[in-house]
N, C-alpha and C positions, 0 to 999 in steps of 0.2 A: 222499641222496635222501629227501625228506619223503613223508608218507603220500599226499598229493594226487598227486604225481608217480607213485607206485606204482599208484594207482587208475587214472590215465590210461594208464599203460603196460599194465596188465592189460586195460583196455578196448581198446587198440590191438591187443594180441595176439588177443583174442577176435574183433575185427573181421577181422583177417587170416585167422584160422582159418575164420571164416564164409565169407569170399570164396573161400578154397581149397576149402571143403567143398561149395560149390554145384555144381560139375561132377560131384561124386560122386553127386548125385541121379540121374544117368544110370543108375547100377547098381541103383537101386531102382525103375526104370520099370515093372517087371512085377508089382509088389506094392504095393498101397495101404498096408497096415500098415507095411511097411519105409519107404516114402516119408514117412508120418506120423511114424514114429519118428525118422528122420533130420532132419526139419524141427523136431521138438521138441528134439532134441539141439543142432542148430545155433542155435536160438532161445534155448536155456538156457545157452550157453557163457559169456556175460557174467556171469550169476548164479552159475554154478559157479566162475568165477575170482574174482569180487568178493564174493560173498555179498550182504549188504545195504549195503555201503559205497557212499557216493555222494560226489560232489564237493560242496564247500560253495559253490562259485561257481555261481549259477543259470544263467548263460549257458553255462558248460561242461557242466553237467548237461543242459540243454536240447539242446545240440548232440549229445551222445552218445545221448540218448534218441531224437531224430529219426533219427540215423544208424542206430541199432539197429532202429527201426521200418521204415525204408526197406529195410534188409537183409532184414527179414522179408518185406516185400512182394515183393522181388526173388526170394527163395527160394521163396515160394509160386508166383510166376509160372513159374519154371523147373520146379518140381515138377509143376505143372498141365500144363505143356507136355509133359513126359516121360510123364505118365499119360494124356494126352488120347487116344491110340489105343485105350485099353481102357475109356474112359468113354463111356456113352451120350451123345448130343448134348444131351439135356435136362439131364443131370447136369452136363455140362461148362459149359453156359450158366449154371446156378445157381452153380457154383463161381466162374466168372469174374465173375459179378455180385457175389458176396461179396468178391472181390479188388478190384473197382472201388470198392465201398463202403468197404473198409478204406483204400484209397489216398486217397479223398476225405477221410476222417476224419484221415488223416495230414497232408494238405495244410492242413486247417483248424487242426490242432494246431500245426503248424510256424509258421503265421502268427500264431496267437493265444496260444500257450503254455498253452492251456486243456486240461487232460487230461480234462475231461468229454466231449470229442469221442471219446475211446476207449470211453466207455460207449455213446454213440449209434451210432457207427460201429465196432461191435465186430468182433473177429477171429473168424470162424466157419468158416474154410476147413478146418482139420484136423478139426473136429468134424463138419462135413457129410460130408467124405470117409469118416470113420469110420462115421457112421450109414449111409451108402450101402453101405459094405463089409459091415457086420454085418446090416443089415435088408433089403437089396434082394432081391427085388422087393416086399416087404411094407412098405416105408418109406412112412409116411403123413404128411400135412401136420400132423396132430395131434402125432405124435412129434417132428417138426422144431420145431413151435411150443413144445412143452414144453422142449426142449433150448435153444432160443433164449432163453426166459424165464430159465432157469437161468444161461445164459452172460451175459446182461445183468446179472443179480443178482451174479454173480461179478465182472464188470468194475466194477460199482458199488462192491462191497466193496473192490476194489483201489484205486480212485481216489476213494473217498468223502471223504478228508480235503480234497482239493482242491475237491471238489464243495461240501462244507459251508462251507469258507472263502469260496468265491465266492458262495454263497447268502447267507451272513452279510454279506458286503460289499455285496451288492445290497440287502439289507434296510436296512442302515445308510445307504447312499446314498439310498434311497427316503425314509427317515425324515428325513434331513437336508434333502432337497429339498422335501418336502411338509409336514413338521411341524417347522419350525425352532424352536429353543428360545429 
């Protein structure tokens, strides 16, 4: 078995554990911190099992990335569902809006393979729930805006290599089209 088969096997194991771990969110339904912790653990399984190893085949890598992000959206939806009885309606609406935003970004990424969509349609569900838990009822728009700016900067740093490659290609294409040599 070569290294690529081992990577794909580890990803499959992480995927199956994530699927089996989703129903366990039921047992965290009375605690926002426990739900957030369980979501972080489920989301981190692939990284824990693989480290930074990736497939050298771009199509395979894209497939696993999209599957991982779809699993995250499903996990968030289930976690939000179980937490919904204890969340005020306005908080529930905000969290669901962030979930829809993330799903839209995932759809755009799946179609275009452009990871900059993860910067624009950032994942902010765990962070918002944590802010709500820690600061409610003193949670302000200013606090949320500061954390959103930090989160966008974090997502940018994670995906910047793709962003700069794409920006460079756009500049090169522009120069070739409008300033031929």
